[in-house]
C-alpha positions as a Markdown table, in Angstrom:
| # | Residue | x | y | z |
|---|---|---|---|---|
| 1 | Unk | 7.6 | -2.0 | 22.8 |
| 2 | Unk | 9.9 | 1.1 | 23.6 |
| 3 | Unk | 11.3 | 3.3 | 21.2 |
| 4 | Unk | 14.9 | 2.2 | 21.5 |
| 5 | Unk | 13.7 | -1.6 | 21.1 |
| 6 | Unk | 11.7 | -0.4 | 18.1 |
| 7 | Unk | 14.9 | 0.8 | 16.6 |
| 8 | Unk | 17.0 | -1.9 | 17.4 |
| 9 | Unk | 14.5 | -4.4 | 16.5 |
| 10 | Unk | 14.9 | -3.2 | 12.9 |
| 11 | Unk | 18.5 | -4.1 | 12.6 |
| 12 | Unk | 18.1 | -8.2 | 13.5 |
| 13 | Unk | 18.5 | -10.1 | 10.8 |
| 14 | Unk | 15.5 | -11.0 | 8.9 |
| 15 | Unk | 15.2 | -15.1 | 10.1 |
| 16 | Unk | 15.0 | -14.0 | 13.6 |
| 17 | Unk | 12.5 | -11.4 | 13.3 |
| 18 | Unk | 10.3 | -13.9 | 11.5 |
| 19 | Unk | 10.5 | -16.1 | 14.4 |
| 20 | Unk | 9.4 | -13.2 | 17.2 |
| 21 | Unk | 6.8 | -12.2 | 14.6 |
| 22 | Unk | 5.1 | -16.1 | 15.0 |
| 23 | Unk | 5.1 | -15.3 | 18.7 |
| 24 | Unk | 4.5 | -11.5 | 19.0 |
| 25 | Unk | 2.5 | -10.2 | 16.1 |
| 26 | Unk | 2.8 | -11.1 | 12.4 |
| 27 | Unk | 3.5 | -7.3 | 11.7 |
| 28 | Unk | 6.8 | -7.6 | 13.5 |
| 29 | Unk | 8.4 | -9.5 | 10.4 |
| 30 | Unk | 10.9 | -8.1 | 8.3 |
| 31 | Unk | 10.9 | -8.2 | 4.5 |
| 32 | Unk | 13.5 | -8.6 | 2.1 |
| 33 | Unk | 14.9 | -5.7 | 0.6 |
| 34 | Unk | 17.3 | -7.1 | -2.0 |
| 35 | Unk | 14.7 | -7.6 | -4.4 |
| 36 | Unk | 14.5 | -4.1 | -4.8 |
| 37 | Unk | 16.7 | -4.3 | -7.7 |
| 38 | Unk | 14.4 | -5.5 | -9.6 |
| 39 | Unk | 12.7 | -2.7 | -9.8 |
| 40 | Unk | 15.6 | -0.1 | -9.5 |
| 41 | Unk | 17.4 | -1.8 | -12.8 |
| 42 | Unk | 14.1 | -1.8 | -14.8 |
| 43 | Unk | 14.0 | 0.8 | -18.0 |
| 44 | Unk | 11.7 | 3.7 | -16.9 |
| 45 | Unk | 9.7 | 2.7 | -20.0 |
| 46 | Unk | 9.2 | -0.7 | -18.7 |
| 47 | Unk | 7.7 | 0.8 | -15.4 |
| 48 | Unk | 5.4 | 2.7 | -17.1 |
| 49 | Unk | 3.9 | -0.2 | -19.5 |
| 50 | Unk | 1.2 | -2.1 | -17.9 |
| 51 | Unk | 1.8 | -5.3 | -18.6 |
| 52 | Unk | 5.7 | -5.2 | -18.1 |
| 53 | Unk | 5.1 | -3.9 | -14.8 |
| 54 | Unk | 2.1 | -6.4 | -14.0 |
| 55 | Unk | 4.9 | -9.0 | -14.6 |
| 56 | Unk | 7.4 | -7.6 | -12.7 |
| 57 | Unk | 5.4 | -7.2 | -9.5 |
| 58 | Unk | 5.4 | -10.8 | -8.5 |
| 59 | Unk | 9.3 | -11.2 | -8.6 |
| 60 | Unk | 9.3 | -8.5 | -6.0 |
| 61 | Unk | 7.8 | -11.0 | -3.5 |
| 62 | Unk | 3.8 | -11.4 | -2.6 |
| 63 | Unk | 2.6 | -12.2 | 0.7 |
| 64 | Unk | 2.1 | -15.5 | 2.4 |
| 65 | Unk | -0.9 | -16.1 | 4.8 |
| 66 | Unk | -4.3 | -16.8 | 4.1 |
| 67 | Unk | -4.4 | -14.4 | 0.9 |
| 68 | Unk | -5.1 | -15.8 | -2.4 |
| 69 | Unk | -3.5 | -15.9 | -5.2 |
| 70 | Unk | -3.8 | -18.0 | -8.8 |
| 71 | Unk | -1.6 | -21.0 | -9.2 |
| 72 | Unk | 0.6 | -19.4 | -11.5 |
| 73 | Unk | 1.8 | -16.6 | -8.7 |
| 74 | Unk | 2.1 | -19.5 | -5.8 |
| 75 | Unk | 5.9 | -19.6 | -6.4 |
| 76 | Unk | 6.1 | -15.9 | -5.4 |
| 77 | Unk | 4.4 | -16.0 | -2.4 |
| 78 | Unk | 5.9 | -15.5 | 1.5 |
| 79 | Unk | 9.1 | -14.1 | 0.0 |
| 80 | Unk | 10.8 | -10.4 | -1.3 |
| 81 | Unk | 8.7 | -7.5 | -0.1 |
| 82 | Unk | 5.5 | -10.0 | 0.6 |
| 83 | Unk | 3.4 | -7.4 | -0.9 |
| 84 | Unk | -0.5 | -7.7 | -0.6 |
| 85 | Unk | -1.4 | -6.7 | -4.1 |
| 86 | Unk | -3.3 | -8.2 | -7.0 |
| 87 | Unk | -0.5 | -7.5 | -9.6 |
| 88 | Unk | -3.4 | -6.9 | -12.7 |
| 89 | Unk | -5.2 | -4.5 | -10.4 |
| 90 | Unk | -1.8 | -2.8 | -8.8 |
| 91 | Unk | 0.2 | -2.3 | -12.1 |
| 92 | Unk | -2.6 | -0.3 | -14.2 |
| 93 | Unk | -3.2 | 1.7 | -10.9 |
| 94 | Unk | 0.4 | 2.5 | -10.5 |
| 95 | Unk | 0.5 | 3.8 | -14.3 |
| 96 | Unk | -2.3 | 5.7 | -13.7 |
| 97 | Unk | -1.0 | 7.2 | -10.5 |
| 98 | Unk | 2.3 | 7.9 | -12.1 |
| 99 | Unk | 0.9 | 10.7 | -14.5 |
| 100 | Unk | -0.5 | 12.9 | -11.5 |
| 101 | Unk | 2.7 | 14.1 | -10.5 |
| 102 | Unk | 2.8 | 12.8 | -7.1 |
| 103 | Unk | 5.7 | 14.4 | -4.8 |
| 104 | Unk | 4.2 | 14.1 | -1.6 |
| 105 | Unk | 2.4 | 10.6 | -0.4 |
| 106 | Unk | 1.2 | 9.0 | 2.3 |
| 107 | Unk | 0.0 | 5.4 | 3.0 |
| 108 | Unk | -2.6 | 4.7 | 5.9 |
| 109 | Unk | -2.7 | 0.9 | 7.1 |
| 110 | Unk | 1.0 | -1.1 | 5.5 |
| 111 | Unk | 1.3 | -4.1 | 7.4 |
| 112 | Unk | 4.9 | -5.5 | 6.5 |
| 113 | Unk | 5.2 | -2.2 | 4.3 |
| 114 | Unk | 5.6 | -3.8 | 0.8 |
| 115 | Unk | 3.0 | -1.8 | -0.9 |
| 116 | Unk | 4.4 | 1.7 | 0.4 |
| 117 | Unk | 8.1 | 0.4 | -0.4 |
| 118 | Unk | 7.0 | -0.4 | -4.2 |
| 119 | Unk | 4.8 | 2.6 | -4.4 |
| 120 | Unk | 7.7 | 5.1 | -3.5 |
| 121 | Unk | 10.5 | 3.5 | -5.5 |
| 122 | Unk | 8.0 | 3.5 | -8.2 |
| 123 | Unk | 7.4 | 7.4 | -8.2 |
| 124 | Unk | 11.0 | 8.0 | -7.8 |
| 125 | Unk | 11.8 | 6.6 | -10.9 |
| 126 | Unk | 8.6 | 7.3 | -12.5 |
| 127 | Unk | 8.5 | 10.9 | -11.3 |
| 128 | Unk | 9.9 | 13.5 | -8.7 |
| 129 | Unk | 8.8 | 12.1 | -5.3 |
| 130 | Unk | 9.9 | 14.2 | -2.5 |
| 131 | Unk | 8.5 | 12.5 | 0.4 |
| 132 | Unk | 6.4 | 9.8 | 1.9 |
| 133 | Unk | 5.2 | 9.2 | 5.1 |
| 134 | Unk | 3.9 | 5.6 | 6.3 |
| 135 | Unk | 1.1 | 5.2 | 9.1 |
| 136 | Unk | 0.2 | 2.1 | 11.1 |
| 137 | Unk | -1.3 | 1.6 | 14.6 |
| 138 | Unk | 1.1 | -1.3 | 14.6 |
| 139 | Unk | 5.0 | -1.1 | 14.7 |
| 140 | Unk | 6.1 | -1.7 | 11.2 |
| 141 | Unk | 10.1 | -2.6 | 11.8 |
| 142 | Unk | 10.5 | -2.9 | 8.0 |
| 143 | Unk | 9.6 | 0.5 | 7.1 |
| 144 | Unk | 11.9 | 1.7 | 10.3 |
| 145 | Unk | 14.7 | -0.3 | 8.1 |
| 146 | Unk | 13.4 | 1.1 | 5.0 |
| 147 | Unk | 13.8 | 4.8 | 6.3 |
| 148 | Unk | 17.2 | 4.1 | 6.6 |
| 149 | Unk | 17.9 | 3.3 | 3.1 |
| 150 | Unk | 15.6 | 6.0 | 1.8 |
| 151 | Unk | 15.9 | 8.9 | 3.3 |
| 152 | Unk | 12.7 | 10.6 | 1.7 |
| 153 | Unk | 10.7 | 8.2 | 3.9 |
| 154 | Unk | 9.3 | 7.8 | 7.2 |
| 155 | Unk | 7.4 | 5.8 | 9.4 |
| 156 | Unk | 4.7 | 7.0 | 12.3 |
| 157 | Unk | 3.2 | 4.5 | 14.6 |
| 158 | Unk | 0.1 | 6.4 | 15.5 |
| 159 | Unk | -4.2 | 5.6 | 14.7 |
| 160 | Unk | -4.9 | 7.6 | 11.7 |
| 161 | Unk | -8.1 | 8.9 | 13.6 |
| 162 | Unk | -6.0 | 10.1 | 16.2 |
| 163 | Unk | -5.6 | 14.3 | 16.1 |
| 164 | Unk | -1.7 | 13.8 | 15.5 |
| 165 | Unk | -2.5 | 11.9 | 12.6 |
| 166 | Unk | -5.1 | 14.3 | 11.2 |
| 167 | Unk | -2.8 | 17.3 | 12.1 |
| 168 | Unk | 0.2 | 15.5 | 9.9 |
| 169 | Unk | -2.2 | 15.1 | 7.1 |
| 170 | Unk | -3.1 | 19.0 | 7.4 |
| 171 | Unk | 0.6 | 20.0 | 7.5 |
| 172 | Unk | 2.1 | 17.9 | 4.6 |
| 173 | Unk | -0.7 | 18.4 | 2.0 |
| 174 | Unk | 0.1 | 15.3 | 0.3 |
| 175 | Unk | -0.6 | 14.8 | -3.3 |
| 176 | Unk | -2.1 | 10.9 | -2.8 |
| 177 | Unk | -3.0 | 9.5 | 0.3 |
| 178 | Unk | -3.6 | 5.4 | -0.1 |
| 179 | Unk | -6.2 | 4.8 | 2.3 |
| 180 | Unk | -5.7 | 1.0 | 3.8 |
| 181 | Unk | -6.2 | 0.9 | 7.3 |
| 182 | Unk | -9.3 | -0.1 | 9.5 |
| 183 | Unk | -11.8 | -1.9 | 7.0 |
| 184 | Unk | -14.9 | -1.1 | 9.2 |
| 185 | Unk | -17.2 | 1.1 | 7.0 |
| 186 | Unk | -17.8 | 4.1 | 8.9 |
| 187 | Unk | -14.0 | 3.8 | 10.4 |
| 188 | Unk | -12.5 | 3.6 | 6.5 |
| 189 | Unk | -15.3 | 6.3 | 5.4 |
| 190 | Unk | -13.5 | 8.9 | 8.2 |
| 191 | Unk | -10.3 | 7.8 | 6.7 |
| 192 | Unk | -11.2 | 9.1 | 3.6 |
| 193 | Unk | -13.0 | 12.1 | 4.9 |
| 194 | Unk | -9.5 | 13.3 | 6.3 |
| 195 | Unk | -7.8 | 12.6 | 3.1 |
| 196 | Unk | -10.3 | 14.4 | 1.1 |
| 197 | Unk | -9.8 | 17.5 | 3.1 |
| 198 | Unk | -6.2 | 17.6 | 3.6 |
| 199 | Unk | -4.8 | 16.0 | 0.3 |
| 200 | Unk | -5.3 | 16.2 | -3.8 |
| 201 | Unk | -6.1 | 12.7 | -4.6 |
| 202 | Unk | -7.3 | 9.7 | -2.4 |
| 203 | Unk | -6.7 | 5.8 | -3.3 |
| 204 | Unk | -8.8 | 3.5 | -1.6 |
| 205 | Unk | -8.2 | -0.5 | -1.0 |
| 206 | Unk | -10.5 | -3.0 | -1.1 |
| 207 | Unk | -13.2 | -1.5 | -2.9 |
| 208 | Unk | -14.2 | -4.7 | -4.5 |
| 209 | Unk | -13.4 | -7.6 | -1.6 |
| 210 | Unk | -16.1 | -9.6 | -1.0 |
| 211 | Unk | -14.2 | -10.9 | 2.3 |
| 212 | Unk | -14.4 | -6.8 | 3.8 |
| 213 | Unk | -16.9 | -5.2 | 2.2 |
| 214 | Unk | -16.5 | -1.9 | 4.5 |
| 215 | Unk | -14.1 | -0.3 | 2.2 |
| 216 | Unk | -16.3 | -0.8 | -1.1 |
| 217 | Unk | -19.1 | 0.8 | 1.1 |
| 218 | Unk | -17.1 | 3.9 | 1.9 |
| 219 | Unk | -15.8 | 4.0 | -1.5 |
| 220 | Unk | -19.6 | 4.1 | -3.0 |
| 221 | Unk | -20.5 | 6.9 | -0.2 |
| 222 | Unk | -17.3 | 9.0 | -1.2 |
| 223 | Unk | -18.5 | 8.4 | -5.2 |
| 224 | Unk | -21.7 | 9.8 | -4.1 |
| 225 | Unk | -20.7 | 13.0 | -1.5 |
| 226 | Unk | -17.8 | 14.1 | -3.6 |
| 227 | Unk | -18.8 | 13.2 | -7.2 |
| 228 | Unk | -18.3 | 17.1 | -8.2 |
| 229 | Unk | -14.6 | 17.3 | -6.8 |
| 230 | Unk | -13.2 | 13.9 | -7.9 |
| 231 | Unk | -12.9 | 11.7 | -11.4 |
| 232 | Unk | -13.1 | 7.8 | -10.2 |
| 233 | Unk | -11.2 | 5.3 | -11.4 |
| 234 | Unk | -11.3 | 1.4 | -10.5 |
| 235 | Unk | -9.3 | -1.0 | -11.0 |
| 236 | Unk | -10.6 | -4.6 | -9.9 |
| 237 | Unk | -9.8 | -6.9 | -12.5 |
| 238 | Unk | -10.0 | -10.5 | -11.0 |
| 239 | Unk | -8.1 | -13.4 | -12.1 |
| 240 | Unk | -10.1 | -16.1 | -13.4 |
| 241 | Unk | -9.4 | -18.2 | -10.3 |
| 242 | Unk | -11.3 | -15.6 | -7.9 |
| 243 | Unk | -15.0 | -16.3 | -9.4 |
| 244 | Unk | -14.7 | -20.2 | -10.7 |
| 245 | Unk | -13.2 | -21.8 | -7.7 |
| 246 | Unk | -12.9 | -19.3 | -4.5 |
| 247 | Unk | -16.0 | -17.7 | -5.6 |
| 248 | Unk | -15.3 | -14.5 | -4.1 |
| 249 | Unk | -14.0 | -11.0 | -5.7 |
| 250 | Unk | -10.6 | -10.1 | -4.0 |
| 251 | Unk | -9.2 | -6.4 | -3.1 |
| 252 | Unk | -9.7 | -3.6 | -6.1 |
| 253 | Unk | -8.2 | -0.3 | -5.9 |
| 254 | Unk | -10.0 | 3.0 | -6.2 |
| 255 | Unk | -8.6 | 6.2 | -7.3 |
| 256 | Unk | -10.2 | 9.4 | -6.7 |
| 257 | Unk | -8.1 | 11.9 | -8.8 |
| 258 | Unk | -9.1 | 15.7 | -7.8 |
| 259 | Unk | -10.5 | 17.5 | -11.0 |
């Protein structure tokens, strides 16, 4: 898709974009930003309260597809920002991230962009976010649209292993990099190493996901290789259904806080 078409596509109505995405690629759907008022109008102390923010996250909209969510969260699927996070993991992670004074944030691998949008809005409300950049090998029209709504953000379509992506990390010196790109172990570890070299804190997604063991293995390699450089926090709480019905652990977030 040419650059002019990419920009034009982000102006399409959501319903039209969803029809196109069914044929041309799921990443081309455009999410519903109207739910952001839930986050933007919430008291700051509520955002910093783990339980209150956890209750808020489903209302921002969960993804559909094959992702497994407990019965109590089914009504929130396939709507809003369509984020791909378990609220009982993402809420405590976000509260921990808020205390790290993250002014410059980067996310590698964004799918529809829901996690990136929530993180940016959250860090603006709870801290002093100055700039955030999202990287993905696929085009993400939702984040092109969001960049028009939030001038502190930018979307870059590029391979996170490409020289220009590494140069971006080196030049921007992000306070935190969220790694959620290629889930093959060595590819994920390469993203982690690049983040370690050029960012203050490193976050790794899917560290406890039985369906995609690569990131978890890469996270454990990081813990061994950089044990003297970081304090490691893990947010891997599972809903009862994960083990009793699905027989698999899902997702999980690792936060490596630089000492």
